[in-house]
Every structure is written in structure tokens, then in C-alpha cells.
C-alpha positions in Angstrom: 4.7 -7.9 -15.5 4.7 -7.8 -11.3 6.9 -10.3 -9.3 5.4 -11.3 -6.0 7.8 -11.6 -2.9 7.1 -12.6 0.7 10.7 -12.6 2.4 13.3 -9.9 2.6 15.8 -12.5 1.3 14.2 -12.4 -2.1 13.7 -8.6 -2.1 17.9 -8.0 -1.4 18.4 -10.8 -3.7 16.3 -8.9 -6.6 17.8 -5.5 -5.4 21.4 -6.9 -5.3 21.0 -8.6 -8.9 19.0 -5.6 -10.5 21.7 -2.8 -9.4 24.3 -4.8 -11.3 25.6 -2.7 -14.5 24.7 -3.8 -18.1 25.5 -2.4 -21.5 22.6 -0.5 -21.9 22.1 0.6 -18.0 25.5 0.7 -16.5 23.6 2.0 -13.0 21.3 -1.3 -13.2 17.6 -1.7 -13.3 14.7 0.3 -11.4 13.1 -1.7 -9.1 9.8 -0.8 -7.6 9.2 -2.7 -4.5 4.8 -2.3 -3.5 3.5 -3.2 -0.3 -0.5 -3.7 -0.6 -3.2 -5.8 1.0 -6.5 -7.3 -0.6 -8.5 -6.5 2.1 -7.2 -2.9 2.9 -10.0 -0.4 1.3 -7.1 2.1 0.8 -5.0 -0.9 -1.2 -7.9 -2.0 -3.9 -7.9 1.0 -6.0 -4.2 1.2 -6.4 -3.9 -2.7 -8.1 -5.1 -2.2 -11.1 -2.5 1.4 -12.3 0.7 -0.7 -10.1 -0.4 -3.9 -13.0 -0.6 -0.8 -15.9 2.3 0.8 -14.8 4.2 -2.7 -14.9 3.2 -3.0 -18.3 4.3 0.0 -19.9 7.7 0.2 -18.4 9.1 -3.3 -19.2 12.6 -2.4 -18.3 11.5 -1.8 -15.0 11.4 -4.3 -12.2 7.6 -4.3 -10.5 7.8 -6.3 -7.6 5.0 -7.0 -5.1 3.9 -8.1 -1.4 0.7 -9.0 0.2 -0.3 -8.4 3.8 -2.2 -11.8 3.4 1.2 -13.8 2.0 2.6 -16.5 4.7 5.4 -14.5 6.8 5.0 -11.2 4.5 4.0 -10.1 8.6 7.7 -10.4 9.0 8.9 -8.4 6.3 6.8 -5.9 6.4 7.9 -5.4 10.1 11.5 -5.0 8.4 11.1 -2.6 6.2 8.7 -0.9 8.4 5.3 -0.7 6.2 3.4 2.2 8.4 0.8 3.3 6.0 -0.8 1.4 2.8 0.1 0.5 0.3 4.0 1.4 0.5 6.3 1.7 -2.3 10.1 1.4 -2.2 12.2 2.4 -5.1 15.7 0.9 -5.5 18.4 2.3 -8.4 21.9 1.9 -8.3 
């Protein structure tokens, strides 16, 4: 499952929680954030594969921010998205 977000505060909170140790994963949980768009031609073909990867890896947190979300332009500027799509991977 992919969870959508559009605020830096949401991303920071999720990544911080994912970094907490749990017995099965003392270094925390891997978190993947995708910055994408519903209209950019280079992003559209990646959506199905991202959903498939998320379904096959339930022990990883998959996040997604669409350029078209309200206030997403602020987040995209804060994380310096320069190419589409962009992925950030957080661990530990």
C-alpha cells in the first residue's frame, strides 16, 4: 500500500517514526518517498510498477506526493525535486 502526503511535516514525522527500532528491525523500517505527477509523461509509466513494488514489500513504507496536491509545490521545493519522478529512501 502507498500512502500519499503533501507536507514536509508529514514526511518528517513518518520517517522519524519509521527510524525507531523494533524487535524485528533494530535499525527501523525502510521508507521510500516518491515525488511524481499525474500529468507529466515521464511519471505516468512508473505508477503501476511503484504500486506493485509496494504490494510485494509490505515491510517497507511507501509514500507518494503528487505535484498536483494542495501545497505540494512547497514540499517539492523543500526537498529539491529537479527531475520527475524523484525517489528518496530513508533508513535508520
